[in-house]
N, C-alpha and C positions, 0 to 999 in steps of 0.2 A: 858518024867521025866520035870521041865517045870522052868527055871529061876526062879529063889528069886524073888522077889519083887525090893529089892534093889542094885542088882546087875545090876552092871557096862555093859554099850552093848558098846564089840571093836569095832575100825572102822572098813569098809571091805577093806581088803586089795585090791587093787589091782596087774596090774602087764602093762606091757606095748606092743602093739602089735605088729609086724611086720616091720611092716608099721611105729609105734611112734617109735623104735628104729633107721631102718633106718635115716628117718628125726631127731632126732638127732646128728646122728656122721654124717648129714651134714653138720652141723654148727660149731663142732666143728671142728677146720684146724690146733693147735697151735702141735707142735710136742711130747710139753710135756702133755698136754693135752690128742695129740689121744691116745698114750702108757699110761695113766692112765688108760683114761673109755674103754678101750679094753681093760684092761689086770683086769681090774674091772668086766667088763661087761662078758667077756669067765671064767673068774674061779669063781664069782662068791664075788666078795672078801666083807667082812663091809671094812663101808671107815675109820671108829678105823686101818683094817687090810692093806688096803692100806696105810697111815702112818708108818708101819711097816719096810713094803719091803726096802731088801736094795740093791746095787749095785753089789757087791757079787751074792744075793742071784740068778742072770738072770745067766744064763747061756745057754751064745745065741748059738756058737757053736753046742752042744750039745740042740739045740731047748725043754729047761727045762728052768722052776724058781720053788724058790721053795717058798713053801709060809709058814707064818710063820698065823698060825688063835687061835682067842680069843675062851674066851665062852665056850668053854671045849672042839674045835672041833681040829681036830688030823694035827701039822702039817706034811705037807709034802713036798718028791717033785713033781710038774707035767709039759705033755707033754703042750710046746706053739705052738700054729697056726701058722703056717708062714708069716701072716698077723702080727701077736703081736707079732714074732722074728726082724719083717723088718722095723719098729713101736717104738719098744725097740730099735735096732740098729743107729734108724735114730734122735732118742731120744738122747738115751745113746753117740751120734758123739757131739750136742748142748753144753756137759756138762762141764764147763770149771772149777768147784769148785774140792771140797778134800773131800765135802762131802759122808757121807758112805753108804749117806740114795738117795735108788732110784729117790723119789719126794720131792722137795724140794719148801720154800714156797719161793715167792724177799726177806722177808729176810734170808735165809738161812739157815733156819733150818725143821728139817719134817713137812709135811705139814699133817696139822691138819685136826682129823674128819670136821669142823669147815669149815675148807677154797675149803677142796672135796661137800660139802655137799652147799655150795656158787656159788658151780664152777656148780656141778647139777641141781641149780636156773636157769641159769646166759644161760645155756645152751638151756636149758626145753623153761624159754620166750624160744628164738633164734630160738627153735621152733614151737612155736606155741602150744604151752604149756600152762595153767592155770598152776603157783606153784603148786599150793596141790596136781597134778597129778603125779612132782617130786618127791615129797619128799621122 
């Protein structure tokens, strides 16, 4: 069956290669950003799911994290990789506020989806890739 003449073509979906992922993480140096992107990458989090994470969701002693999912996915507790636990602990030691949210902005509110996207664009450019590759 051929597509209708008036059908809109969807953009091609691309994925980062392992080398691109390594280069991306090489330019992320801050404790918050490192923990944020490591958790998002290892758990396949959407930008909106990152903003839902709370500090109480991280169970570092058990090496687990509760992840609230959106768009019909099931929220549940997942195991964390040792590196994720280390990064989350290092980041949490730097937090001197009483926000329940895991990742907050400079304004003290939960990190918004757009802020996460902006950070990804910034780090993508530092890693030597065009903005369109990191959206």
